[in-house]
C-alpha positions, 0 to 999 in steps of 0.5 A, a space after each residue: 122067447 123075444 125075437 125083437 131084442 135078443 139077449 146082450 152078451 159081452 166078451 172082451 170089450 166087445 158087445 153083442 146086442 140087438 141091431 138097432 136103426 141108428 147103426 146104420 153109418 157104421 154098417 155102411 162105413 164096412 159094408 161099402 168096403 169091397 174087400 169086406 163083402 167080396 164073398 157076401 151076396 150083398 154090397 159094396 154098398 154105395 150110399 148110407 140109405 142102403 145101409 138104413 134100408 138094409 136094417 130096416 127092410 132085412 134086420 128089424 123085418 126078421 121078427 115077423 119071419 119068425 127069426 131073430 132080429 140080429 146082433 150087432 157086434 160093438 166095440 165098447 171102447 168106442 161105442 162102434 158097430 164093426 160088424 154083425 152076426 145073426 141068424 138069417 134063414 129058417 131051414 123049411 120044416 126044421 127047428 133050425 137057422 142059418 148063421 151068418 156074419 161080417 166084421 170091419 176090416 180094422 177088426 179082422 185077425 183078432 179072434 173077435 168073430 171067432 168068440 162072438 159065432 161061439 156067443 151066438 151059438 149059445 143063445 140059439 141053443 140055449 136061449 131059442 132052443 134051436 135043434 140045429 144050426 147050419 152055417 156056409 162060406 165060399 171055399 175061397 174064404 178060408 179065414 171064414 172056414 176057420 172061424 167055423 172050424 175053431 167052434 166045432 162045427 162039421 163039414 157037411 157038404 160042399 156045391 158050386 156057387 154062382 152069384 151075379 153082384 152088381 160088381 161082378 160075379 161071385 163064384 166058388 164052392 159053398 161049404 156047408 156046415 152044421 152044429 146040433 144041439 147034441 154036438 153043442 152039448 157035448 162040446 159044452 160039457 167038456 
């Protein structure tokens, strides 16, 4: 089980591969877009150095915490990282992790994130052997909710969420979903 080098996964003309230091320019491209990051706890980025630091201090530091480094979503036709999808937080005292994702606005509404989520779920259960996966989205981001529901996650709870960002306050209900290994195996066997 390699946390620094996740298994490569391909679908359509996209690839999931471990994020690399050199991805910072592409990360900055969509990380500076206020519309892309408006429902995320980070951003918008103001310079490429922030993207470099994010990759080094957040993504590449995860294996030391027992978490896989995270996937770059790559448009293989353009050899360009267009987003990330990753296991970003361990659930305390459980063999469970939380998934997060973001994608460049030029690639919205094309079904790419739905397929990327399907692939990382498989990696989480079949490769890493997790027992449960958690995923969340803000209620005011219904497109993210659709991606989650299309992949068979079950809604478990919501709670009020408020987070102060440099550009204002992020406030909505946080919607929480889960997928257990049993549910995954049930879906897979259909």
